[in-house]
DRENDO-1510 file (C-alpha; in Angstrom, 1 decimal, always signed):
<recs>
REC; n; res; u; v; w
REC; 1; MET; +12.9; +5.0; -17.0 .
REC; 2; PHE; +11.4; +7.4; -14.5 .
REC; 3; GLY; +8.4; +6.3; -12.4 .
REC; 4; TRP; +6.8; +7.2; -9.1 .
REC; 5; GLU; +5.9; +3.8; -7.7 .
REC; 6; PHE; +6.8; +0.2; -8.2 .
REC; 7; PRO; +5.3; -3.0; -6.7 .
REC; 8; PRO; +4.8; -4.0; -4.0 .
REC; 9; HIS; +4.5; -0.4; -3.0 .
REC; 10; ILE; +1.7; +1.0; -5.2 .
REC; 11; ALA; -1.3; +3.3; -4.9 .
REC; 12; GLY; -3.0; +2.2; -8.0 .
REC; 13; GLY; -2.6; +0.9; -11.6 .
REC; 14; LEU; +0.5; +3.1; -12.4 .
REC; 15; GLY; +2.9; +0.8; -10.5 .
REC; 16; THR; +1.2; -2.3; -11.8 .
REC; 17; ALA; +1.5; -1.2; -15.4 .
REC; 18; CYS; +5.2; -0.2; -14.9 .
REC; 19; TYR; +6.0; -3.6; -13.5 .
REC; 20; GLY; +4.3; -5.5; -16.3 .
REC; 21; MET; +5.9; -3.5; -19.1 .
REC; 22; THR; +9.4; -3.6; -17.6 .
REC; 23; ARG; +9.2; -7.4; -17.3 .
REC; 24; GLY; +8.0; -7.5; -20.9 .
REC; 25; LEU; +10.8; -5.2; -22.1 .
REC; 26; ALA; +13.4; -7.4; -20.4 .
REC; 27; ARG; +12.0; -10.5; -22.2 .
REC; 28; ASN; +12.3; -8.5; -25.4 .
REC; 29; GLY; +16.0; -7.8; -24.8 .
REC; 30; VAL; +15.7; -4.3; -23.5 .
REC; 31; ASP; +17.8; -3.4; -20.4 .
REC; 32; VAL; +15.8; -1.1; -18.1 .
REC; 33; THR; +17.0; +1.0; -15.2 .
REC; 34; PHE; +14.0; +2.1; -13.3 .
REC; 35; ILE; +14.3; +5.2; -11.1 .
REC; 36; VAL; +11.8; +5.9; -8.3 .
REC; 37; PRO; +11.8; +8.7; -5.7 .
REC; 38; HIS; +11.8; +6.3; -2.8 .
REC; 39; ALA; +12.7; +2.6; -3.1 .
REC; 40; TYR; +12.1; +0.3; -0.1 .
REC; 41; GLY; +14.6; -2.5; -1.0 .
REC; 42; ASP; +12.0; -5.2; -1.6 .
REC; 43; GLU; +11.3; -4.4; -5.2 .
REC; 44; ASP; +11.6; -7.3; -7.7 .
REC; 45; GLN; +14.9; -6.6; -9.5 .
REC; 46; ARG; +15.2; -9.9; -11.4 .
REC; 47; PHE; +14.4; -8.2; -14.7 .
REC; 48; ILE; +15.4; -4.6; -14.1 .
REC; 49; ARG; +17.7; -2.4; -12.0 .
REC; 50; VAL; +15.9; -0.2; -9.5 .
REC; 51; VAL; +17.6; +3.1; -8.5 .
REC; 52; ASN; +16.5; +4.9; -5.4 .
REC; 53; ALA; +16.5; +8.7; -6.1 .
REC; 54; SER; +16.8; +9.3; -2.3 .
REC; 55; ASP; +20.2; +7.7; -2.5 .
REC; 56; VAL; +21.5; +9.8; -5.4 .
REC; 57; GLU; +23.8; +12.7; -4.4 .
REC; 58; ALA; +22.8; +15.6; -6.6 .
REC; 59; VAL; +24.3; +19.1; -7.0 .
REC; 60; TYR; +21.9; +21.9; -6.0 .
REC; 61; GLY; +21.6; +24.9; -8.3 .
REC; 62; SER; +24.3; +23.7; -10.7 .
REC; 63; THR; +24.4; +25.6; -14.0 .
REC; 64; GLY; +23.5; +23.4; -16.9 .
REC; 65; SER; +22.1; +20.7; -14.8 .
REC; 66; GLY; +19.0; +20.4; -17.0 .
REC; 67; ALA; +16.7; +21.1; -14.1 .
REC; 68; ASP; +17.4; +24.8; -13.8 .
REC; 69; ASP; +14.2; +25.8; -15.6 .
REC; 70; VAL; +12.2; +23.6; -13.2 .
REC; 71; LEU; +13.8; +25.2; -10.2 .
REC; 72; ASP; +13.0; +28.6; -11.6 .
REC; 73; LYS; +9.3; +27.8; -11.2 .
REC; 74; ILE; +9.7; +27.3; -7.4 .
REC; 75; SER; +10.2; +30.2; -4.9 .
REC; 76; PHE; +13.2; +30.0; -2.7 .
REC; 77; ILE; +14.4; +32.4; +0.0 .
REC; 78; HIS; +18.1; +33.0; -0.2 .
REC; 79; ILE; +20.0; +33.5; +3.2 .
REC; 80; ASP; +23.4; +35.2; +2.9 .
REC; 81; SER; +25.2; +32.6; +5.0 .
REC; 82; ASN; +28.0; +30.1; +4.8 .
REC; 83; MET; +25.7; +27.4; +6.1 .
REC; 84; VAL; +25.6; +24.3; +4.0 .
REC; 85; PRO; +22.8; +21.7; +4.6 .
REC; 86; TYR; +23.4; +18.1; +5.6 .
REC; 87; ILE; +27.0; +18.2; +6.5 .
REC; 88; THR; +28.7; +16.9; +9.7 .
REC; 89; PRO; +30.0; +19.2; +12.4 .
REC; 90; GLU; +33.6; +18.3; +11.4 .
REC; 91; GLU; +32.9; +19.3; +7.8 .
REC; 92; TYR; +31.3; +22.5; +8.9 .
REC; 93; ALA; +34.4; +23.4; +11.1 .
REC; 94; THR; +36.6; +22.9; +8.0 .
REC; 95; TYR; +34.4; +25.1; +5.8 .
REC; 96; HIS; +34.1; +27.7; +8.6 .
REC; 97; GLU; +37.9; +27.9; +9.1 .
REC; 98; GLU; +38.4; +28.5; +5.4 .
REC; 99; TYR; +35.6; +31.2; +5.5 .
REC; 100; VAL; +37.3; +33.0; +8.4 .
REC; 101; LYS; +40.7; +32.9; +6.7 .
REC; 102; THR; +39.6; +33.9; +3.2 .
REC; 103; GLY; +36.6; +36.0; +3.9 .
REC; 104; LYS; +34.7; +34.2; +1.1 .
REC; 105; ARG; +31.0; +34.8; +1.1 .
REC; 106; VAL; +30.1; +32.0; -1.3 .
REC; 107; TRP; +31.8; +28.6; -1.6 .
REC; 108; GLU; +33.5; +28.2; -5.0 .
REC; 109; SER; +33.5; +24.4; -4.8 .
REC; 110; THR; +30.2; +22.9; -5.9 .
REC; 111; ASP; +30.9; +19.7; -3.9 .
REC; 112; CYS; +29.8; +21.4; -0.7 .
REC; 113; TRP; +26.4; +21.8; -2.3 .
REC; 114; LYS; +26.0; +18.1; -3.0 .
REC; 115; GLN; +23.2; +16.6; -1.1 .
REC; 116; ARG; +20.7; +13.8; -1.0 .
REC; 117; TYR; +17.0; +14.7; -1.3 .
REC; 118; THR; +14.7; +12.6; +0.8 .
REC; 119; PHE; +11.6; +11.6; -1.1 .
REC; 120; SER; +8.5; +10.1; +0.4 .
REC; 121; GLY; +7.4; +8.7; -3.0 .
REC; 122; LYS; +3.8; +9.3; -2.0 .
REC; 123; TYR; +1.2; +11.9; -3.0 .
REC; 124; GLY; +1.2; +14.2; -0.1 .
REC; 125; ALA; +1.0; +18.0; +0.4 .
REC; 126; ASN; +4.6; +18.6; -0.7 .
REC; 127; LEU; +4.1; +16.7; -4.0 .
REC; 128; MET; +5.1; +19.6; -6.2 .
REC; 129; GLU; +8.3; +20.1; -4.3 .
REC; 130; GLU; +9.2; +16.5; -4.7 .
REC; 131; VAL; +8.4; +16.6; -8.4 .
REC; 132; ALA; +10.8; +19.5; -8.8 .
REC; 133; ARG; +13.6; +17.9; -6.7 .
REC; 134; TYR; +13.1; +14.7; -8.7 .
REC; 135; ALA; +14.1; +16.7; -11.8 .
REC; 136; VAL; +17.4; +17.7; -10.1 .
REC; 137; VAL; +18.1; +14.1; -9.2 .
REC; 138; ALA; +17.2; +13.0; -12.7 .
REC; 139; ALA; +19.7; +15.3; -14.2 .
REC; 140; GLN; +22.4; +13.9; -11.9 .
REC; 141; VAL; +21.3; +10.3; -12.8 .
REC; 142; ALA; +21.6; +11.1; -16.5 .
REC; 143; LYS; +25.1; +12.4; -15.9 .
REC; 144; ASP; +26.1; +9.3; -13.9 .
REC; 145; LEU; +24.8; +6.9; -16.5 .
REC; 146; GLU; +26.3; +8.8; -19.5 .
REC; 147; GLY; +26.7; +6.4; -22.4 .
REC; 148; GLN; +24.7; +3.6; -20.7 .
REC; 149; PHE; +21.3; +4.3; -22.1 .
REC; 150; ASP; +19.6; +5.1; -25.5 .
REC; 151; VAL; +16.1; +6.3; -24.5 .
REC; 152; ILE; +14.5; +8.2; -21.6 .
REC; 153; HIS; +11.0; +7.0; -20.6 .
REC; 154; ALA; +8.9; +9.1; -18.1 .
REC; 155; HIS; +5.7; +7.7; -16.6 .
REC; 156; ASP; +2.8; +10.2; -15.9 .
REC; 157; TRP; +3.1; +13.9; -15.1 .
REC; 158; LEU; +4.9; +13.4; -11.8 .
REC; 159; THR; +8.1; +12.4; -13.8 .
REC; 160; TYR; +7.8; +14.6; -16.8 .
REC; 161; TYR; +10.2; +17.3; -15.5 .
REC; 162; ALA; +12.6; +14.6; -14.6 .
REC; 163; GLY; +12.5; +13.3; -18.1 .
REC; 164; ILE; +13.0; +16.8; -19.6 .
REC; 165; ALA; +16.0; +17.4; -17.3 .
REC; 166; ALA; +17.5; +14.0; -18.2 .
REC; 167; LYS; +17.0; +14.8; -21.9 .
REC; 168; LYS; +18.7; +18.2; -21.6 .
REC; 169; VAL; +21.7; +16.6; -19.9 .
REC; 170; SER; +22.1; +13.6; -22.2 .
REC; 171; GLY; +20.6; +14.6; -25.5 .
REC; 172; LYS; +18.8; +11.3; -25.7 .
REC; 173; PRO; +15.3; +11.0; -27.1 .
REC; 174; LEU; +12.4; +11.3; -24.6 .
REC; 175; VAL; +9.2; +9.2; -24.4 .
REC; 176; VAL; +6.5; +10.3; -22.0 .
REC; 177; HIS; +3.8; +7.9; -21.1 .
REC; 178; MET; +0.3; +9.3; -20.5 .
REC; 179; HIS; -1.5; +7.0; -18.1 .
REC; 180; ALA; -4.1; +9.5; -17.1 .
REC; 181; THR; -4.8; +13.1; -18.0 .
REC; 182; GLU; -5.8; +15.9; -15.7 .
REC; 183; TYR; -9.2; +15.9; -17.5 .
REC; 184; ASP; -9.6; +12.3; -16.4 .
REC; 185; ARG; -8.8; +13.1; -12.8 .
REC; 186; SER; -10.6; +16.5; -12.4 .
REC; 187; GLY; -13.1; +16.8; -15.3 .
REC; 188; GLU; -13.2; +20.4; -16.5 .
REC; 189; ASN; -12.0; +21.8; -13.1 .
REC; 190; VAL; -8.3; +21.0; -14.0 .
REC; 191; ASN; -5.4; +21.8; -11.8 .
REC; 192; THR; -3.6; +24.4; -14.0 .
REC; 193; GLN; -0.2; +23.6; -12.6 .
REC; 194; VAL; -0.5; +19.9; -13.3 .
REC; 195; HIS; -2.0; +20.6; -16.8 .
REC; 196; ALA; +1.0; +22.8; -17.6 .
REC; 197; ILE; +3.4; +20.1; -16.5 .
REC; 198; GLU; +1.6; +17.5; -18.7 .
REC; 199; LYS; +1.7; +19.8; -21.7 .
REC; 200; ASN; +5.3; +20.8; -21.2 .
REC; 201; GLY; +6.3; +17.2; -20.9 .
REC; 202; MET; +4.5; +16.1; -24.0 .
REC; 203; MET; +5.8; +19.1; -26.0 .
REC; 204; ALA; +9.4; +18.3; -25.1 .
REC; 205; ALA; +8.9; +14.6; -25.8 .
REC; 206; ASP; +10.0; +12.9; -29.0 .
REC; 207; CYS; +7.0; +10.5; -28.6 .
REC; 208; VAL; +3.9; +10.4; -26.4 .
REC; 209; MET; +2.5; +6.9; -25.5 .
REC; 210; ALA; -1.2; +7.0; -24.7 .
REC; 211; VAL; -2.8; +4.0; -22.9 .
REC; 212; SER; -5.9; +4.1; -25.2 .
REC; 213; ASN; -7.3; +5.8; -28.2 .
REC; 214; LEU; -9.6; +7.7; -25.8 .
REC; 215; THR; -6.5; +9.2; -24.1 .
REC; 216; ARG; -4.8; +9.8; -27.4 .
REC; 217; ASN; -7.7; +11.9; -28.6 .
REC; 218; ILE; -7.6; +14.0; -25.4 .
REC; 219; VAL; -3.9; +14.5; -25.8 .
REC; 220; ILE; -4.3; +15.7; -29.4 .
REC; 221; ASN; -7.5; +17.7; -29.0 .
REC; 222; ARG; -7.2; +19.2; -25.4 .
REC; 223; TYR; -3.4; +19.7; -25.2 .
REC; 224; GLY; -2.7; +20.5; -28.8 .
REC; 225; ILE; +0.0; +17.8; -29.3 .
REC; 226; PRO; +0.7; +16.9; -32.9 .
REC; 227; ALA; -1.1; +13.7; -33.9 .
REC; 228; GLU; +1.9; +12.2; -35.5 .
REC; 229; LYS; +3.8; +12.3; -32.2 .
REC; 230; VAL; +1.1; +10.4; -30.2 .
REC; 231; VAL; +0.8; +6.6; -30.4 .
REC; 232; THR; -1.6; +4.3; -28.6 .
REC; 233; VAL; -0.1; +1.5; -26.6 .
REC; 234; HIS; -2.8; -0.4; -24.7 .
REC; 235; ASN; -2.0; -2.0; -21.3 .
REC; 236; ALA; -2.1; -5.7; -20.6 .
REC; 237; VAL; -2.3; -8.0; -17.7 .
REC; 238; ARG; +0.2; -10.4; -16.0 .
REC; 239; PHE; -0.8; -13.9; -15.1 .
REC; 240; ALA; +0.4; -14.9; -11.7 .
REC; 241; GLU; +2.9; -17.7; -11.5 .
REC; 242; LYS; +0.9; -19.3; -8.8 .
REC; 243; SER; -2.8; -18.7; -8.6 .
REC; 244; GLY; -3.4; -20.5; -5.3 .
REC; 245; GLU; -6.6; -21.9; -4.0 .
REC; 246; ALA; -9.7; -19.7; -3.7 .
REC; 247; PRO; -10.3; -18.6; -0.1 .
REC; 248; GLU; -13.4; -19.8; +1.7 .
REC; 249; ARG; -16.3; -17.5; +1.1 .
REC; 250; GLY; -18.2; -17.9; +4.3 .
REC; 251; VAL; -21.5; -16.7; +2.8 .
REC; 252; GLU; -23.8; -18.2; +0.2 .
REC; 253; ASP; -24.8; -14.8; -1.1 .
REC; 254; LYS; -23.6; -13.5; -4.5 .
REC; 255; ILE; -20.8; -11.0; -4.3 .
REC; 256; ILE; -20.5; -8.0; -6.6 .
REC; 257; THR; -17.2; -6.0; -6.3 .
REC; 258; PHE; -16.0; -2.5; -6.9 .
REC; 259; LEU; -12.2; -2.2; -6.6 .
REC; 260; GLY; -10.4; +1.1; -7.1 .
REC; 261; ARG; -10.0; +4.6; -5.7 .
REC; 262; ILE; -13.2; +5.9; -4.2 .
REC; 263; THR; -13.1; +9.2; -6.2 .
REC; 264; TYR; -15.4; +10.9; -8.6 .
REC; 265; GLN; -13.4; +9.6; -11.6 .
REC; 266; LYS; -14.1; +5.9; -10.7 .
REC; 267; GLY; -17.9; +6.4; -10.4 .
REC; 268; PRO; -18.5; +4.8; -6.9 .
REC; 269; ASP; -21.8; +6.7; -6.4 .
REC; 270; TYR; -23.2; +5.0; -9.5 .
REC; 271; PHE; -22.2; +1.7; -8.1 .
REC; 272; VAL; -24.1; +2.4; -4.9 .
REC; 273; GLU; -27.3; +3.6; -6.7 .
REC; 274; ALA; -27.3; +0.5; -8.9 .
REC; 275; ALA; -26.7; -1.8; -5.9 .
REC; 276; ALA; -29.9; -0.4; -4.2 .
REC; 277; LYS; -31.9; -1.2; -7.4 .
REC; 278; VAL; -30.5; -4.7; -7.5 .
REC; 279; LEU; -31.4; -5.4; -3.9 .
REC; 280; LYS; -35.0; -4.5; -4.5 .
REC; 281; ARG; -35.1; -7.4; -6.9 .
REC; 282; VAL; -32.7; -9.9; -5.3 .
REC; 283; PRO; -32.1; -9.6; -1.5 .
REC; 284; ASN; -29.3; -12.3; -1.2 .
REC; 285; VAL; -26.5; -10.2; -2.7 .
REC; 286; ARG; -23.6; -8.5; -1.0 .
REC; 287; PHE; -21.6; -5.6; -2.4 .
REC; 288; VAL; -18.0; -5.0; -1.7 .
REC; 289; MET; -16.3; -1.6; -2.2 .
REC; 290; ALA; -12.5; -2.2; -2.0 .
REC; 291; GLY; -10.4; +1.0; -2.0 .
REC; 292; SER; -10.0; +4.4; -0.4 .
REC; 293; GLY; -10.4; +8.0; -1.5 .
REC; 294; ASP; -11.9; +11.4; -0.9 .
REC; 295; MET; -15.5; +10.2; -1.6 .
REC; 296; MET; -15.4; +7.4; +1.0 .
REC; 297; ASN; -17.4; +9.2; +3.7 .
REC; 298; HIS; -19.9; +10.4; +1.1 .
REC; 299; VAL; -20.4; +6.9; -0.1 .
REC; 300; ILE; -20.8; +5.4; +3.4 .
REC; 301; ARG; -23.4; +8.1; +4.2 .
REC; 302; ARG; -25.3; +7.3; +1.0 .
REC; 303; VAL; -25.3; +3.6; +1.7 .
REC; 304; ALA; -26.7; +4.3; +5.1 .
REC; 305; ARG; -29.5; +6.6; +3.8 .
REC; 306; LEU; -30.5; +4.0; +1.2 .
REC; 307; GLY; -30.9; +1.4; +4.0 .
REC; 308; ILE; -28.5; -1.1; +2.5 .
REC; 309; ALA; -25.6; -0.9; +4.9 .
REC; 310; ASP; -26.1; -4.6; +6.0 .
REC; 311; ARG; -25.4; -5.5; +2.4 .
REC; 312; PHE; -22.3; -3.4; +1.9 .
REC; 313; HIS; -18.7; -4.1; +2.9 .
REC; 314; PHE; -15.9; -1.6; +2.8 .
REC; 315; THR; -12.4; -3.3; +2.9 .
REC; 316; GLY; -10.2; -0.3; +2.5 .
REC; 317; PHE; -7.2; -0.3; +0.1 .
REC; 318; LEU; -6.1; -3.7; -1.1 .
REC; 319; ARG; -2.9; -4.7; -2.8 .
REC; 320; GLY; -1.0; -7.8; -3.9 .
REC; 321; ASP; -2.5; -11.1; -3.0 .
REC; 322; ASP; -5.4; -9.5; -1.3 .
REC; 323; VAL; -6.6; -8.1; -4.6 .
REC; 324; HIS; -6.3; -11.6; -6.2 .
REC; 325; LYS; -8.3; -13.1; -3.3 .
REC; 326; MET; -11.0; -10.5; -3.6 .
REC; 327; PHE; -11.5; -11.4; -7.2 .
REC; 328; GLN; -11.6; -15.1; -6.4 .
REC; 329; LEU; -14.4; -14.4; -4.0 .
REC; 330; SER; -16.4; -12.3; -6.5 .
REC; 331; ASP; -19.2; -13.3; -8.7 .
REC; 332; VAL; -19.2; -10.0; -10.7 .
REC; 333; TYR; -16.8; -7.2; -11.0 .
REC; 334; VAL; -17.9; -3.6; -11.8 .
REC; 335; MET; -15.9; -0.6; -13.0 .
REC; 336; PRO; -18.4; +2.3; -13.6 .
REC; 337; SER; -15.7; +4.9; -14.3 .
REC; 338; VAL; -16.7; +8.3; -15.4 .
REC; 339; SER; -13.4; +8.7; -17.3 .
REC; 340; GLU; -10.9; +5.9; -17.4 .
REC; 341; PRO; -7.8; +6.2; -19.6 .
REC; 342; PHE; -7.5; +2.4; -19.5 .
REC; 343; GLY; -8.3; +0.3; -16.4 .
REC; 344; ILE; -6.3; -2.8; -15.6 .
REC; 345; SER; -8.5; -4.1; -12.9 .
REC; 346; PRO; -11.1; -5.6; -15.2 .
REC; 347; LEU; -8.4; -7.6; -16.9 .
REC; 348; GLU; -7.3; -8.8; -13.5 .
REC; 349; ALA; -10.9; -9.8; -12.7 .
REC; 350; MET; -11.3; -11.7; -16.0 .
REC; 351; ARG; -8.0; -13.4; -15.3 .
REC; 352; SER; -9.7; -14.8; -12.2 .
REC; 353; ASN; -12.7; -16.1; -14.3 .
REC; 354; VAL; -15.0; -13.3; -13.1 .
REC; 355; PRO; -17.4; -11.6; -15.5 .
REC; 356; VAL; -17.0; -7.9; -15.7 .
REC; 357; ILE; -19.2; -4.8; -16.2 .
REC; 358; ILE; -17.3; -1.7; -17.5 .
REC; 359; SER; -18.2; +1.8; -18.6 .
REC; 360; LYS; -18.2; +2.6; -22.2 .
REC; 361; GLN; -16.1; +5.6; -21.2 .
REC; 362; SER; -13.1; +3.5; -20.4 .
REC; 363; GLY; -10.0; +2.8; -22.5 .
REC; 364; VAL; -10.1; -0.9; -21.7 .
REC; 365; ALA; -13.5; -1.1; -23.6 .
REC; 366; GLU; -11.4; -0.7; -26.8 .
REC; 367; VAL; -9.7; -4.1; -26.3 .
REC; 368; LEU; -12.5; -6.2; -24.8 .
REC; 369; ASP; -15.4; -7.9; -26.5 .
REC; 370; TYR; -16.5; -10.1; -23.7 .
REC; 371; ALA; -17.4; -7.5; -21.1 .
REC; 372; VAL; -20.7; -6.0; -20.4 .
REC; 373; LYS; -20.5; -2.3; -21.4 .
REC; 374; VAL; -22.8; +0.4; -20.1 .
REC; 375; ASP; -22.8; +4.2; -19.9 .
REC; 376; TYR; -21.5; +5.1; -16.5 .
REC; 377; TRP; -24.5; +7.4; -15.9 .
REC; 378; ASP; -27.1; +4.8; -16.8 .
REC; 379; VAL; -27.8; +3.4; -13.4 .
REC; 380; ASP; -30.7; +1.4; -14.6 .
REC; 381; ALA; -28.6; -0.3; -17.3 .
REC; 382; LEU; -25.9; -1.0; -14.7 .
REC; 383; ALA; -28.4; -2.5; -12.3 .
REC; 384; ASP; -29.8; -4.7; -15.1 .
REC; 385; ALA; -26.4; -5.9; -16.0 .
REC; 386; MET; -25.6; -6.9; -12.4 .
REC; 387; TYR; -28.9; -8.6; -12.1 .
REC; 388; GLY; -28.5; -10.6; -15.3 .
REC; 389; LEU; -25.0; -11.9; -14.4 .
REC; 390; ILE; -26.1; -13.1; -11.0 .
REC; 391; LYS; -29.5; -14.4; -12.0 .
REC; 392; TYR; -28.6; -16.3; -15.1 .
REC; 393; PRO; -25.7; -18.8; -14.7 .
REC; 394; ALA; -25.4; -19.5; -18.4 .
REC; 395; LEU; -24.9; -15.8; -19.2 .
REC; 396; SER; -22.3; -15.5; -16.4 .
REC; 397; ASN; -20.5; -18.6; -17.5 .
REC; 398; MET; -20.3; -17.3; -21.1 .
REC; 399; PHE; -18.8; -14.0; -20.1 .
REC; 400; SER; -16.3; -15.6; -17.6 .
REC; 401; THR; -15.2; -18.3; -20.0 .
REC; 402; LYS; -14.9; -16.2; -23.1 .
REC; 403; GLY; -13.5; -13.3; -21.1 .
REC; 404; LEU; -10.7; -15.5; -19.8 .
REC; 405; GLU; -9.8; -16.6; -23.3 .
REC; 406; GLU; -9.8; -13.0; -24.5 .
REC; 407; VAL; -7.6; -11.7; -21.6 .
REC; 408; THR; -5.1; -14.5; -22.0 .
REC; 409; ASN; -4.1; -12.9; -25.3 .
REC; 410; LEU; -3.4; -9.5; -23.8 .
REC; 411; LYS; +0.2; -10.0; -22.8 .
REC; 412; TRP; +2.8; -7.5; -21.6 .
REC; 413; ASN; +5.4; -9.2; -23.9 .
REC; 414; THR; +3.3; -8.1; -26.9 .
REC; 415; VAL; +3.0; -4.6; -25.5 .
REC; 416; ALA; +6.7; -4.4; -24.8 .
REC; 417; ALA; +7.6; -5.6; -28.4 .
REC; 418; LYS; +5.6; -2.6; -29.7 .
REC; 419; MET; +7.4; -0.3; -27.3 .
REC; 420; LYS; +10.8; -1.6; -28.4 .
REC; 421; THR; +9.9; -0.8; -32.0 .
REC; 422; ILE; +9.0; +2.7; -31.0 .
REC; 423; TYR; +12.2; +3.1; -29.1 .
REC; 424; GLU; +14.2; +2.0; -32.1 .
REC; 425; ARG; +12.4; +4.4; -34.4 .
REC; 426; ILE; +12.9; +7.5; -32.3 .
REC; 427; VAL; +16.6; +6.6; -31.7 .
REC; 428; GLU; +17.1; +6.4; -35.4 .
REC; 429; GLU; +15.2; +9.7; -36.0 .
REC; 430; SER; +17.3; +11.5; -33.4 .
REC; 431; LYS; +20.5; +10.4; -35.1 .
REC; 432; ASN; +19.2; +11.9; -38.3 .
REC; 433; LYS; +18.3; +15.3; -36.8 .
</recs>
């Protein structure tokens, strides 16, 4: 299984989902080896084996590696030299001596080209380079683990080339998991490079798992992937082994929380506009925006212009126990996403007995009955929903109680059982090809 992040080092819901489903798969008798570009050593390996791609020694430019077509898409400048990267002075002296004696211009042994690629495992300016190098390492991992796996599973576009490379080397069936499409992230102004990677990955896959019917329809209609190849596998939520006591609030005001990336996709500006409307009706309310993103400064300026800065709190990015504590402090959770493939955070809020408001344009709306659903653009409806949940305790209690009952049935074990059935099907189909 190829991923890009794994708890406790995550940037969003991708790592959380990967953790939940790998635990579920383990409980369903599936052995999982999870490869990440950069492992920190503190990942939970009780249920899976985590492989750090930065520790894998891969062969650069090896014919038949499975990653050659990926590397072809990257521009390299060839220097006619006997220099070999990442070797010791002693090793270089040995190679140089052989070069002087034989006059060879190119090393015949591929061992000298073996190297470890250092991955940040983040989403920086060199992301595309890391995606390509990850494919090289994936091909090597597939060689090293020959005969030890039956299925390749690649999560999100960052790992699709890695999955393709591993498939070419091993011949094993490939599953790609579509957690979010480029249309979700960018609307109609898609990054053509990312879009191409997504499409290539899905075309090469034996099965595409989509996190919602919403995402499945986008995959079929916008990417042209055959419908029979795309299956919906909804996410779930993991209940903490220890919930712990709720932290002291410190204020008597009601608290309404937004938690997620502060980007266009997540609809933070709609949250702010609705908050201003609520405060005109109920002054003793505080709004928390937990997260970070490219719209942070825009949102802060808008809060100031509306004159509600004394009612707004910006926490920055939260993870782990801090997320759980934030939900425990909240009276209402809001996810006004413009386009949300699924959205695990509402499930986490409901797990903490918090009533939630979600956009109708979210995949999680497909599995929840006891959540207030509004169109993301309908600021008046969003404000009314916030007001209703803080003003009428009976309404809030009904949504929190019924919501907890509902979310309790959304287990990763059930999701994993469905995934295992899909694995078994595509393995059998590959044998008959």
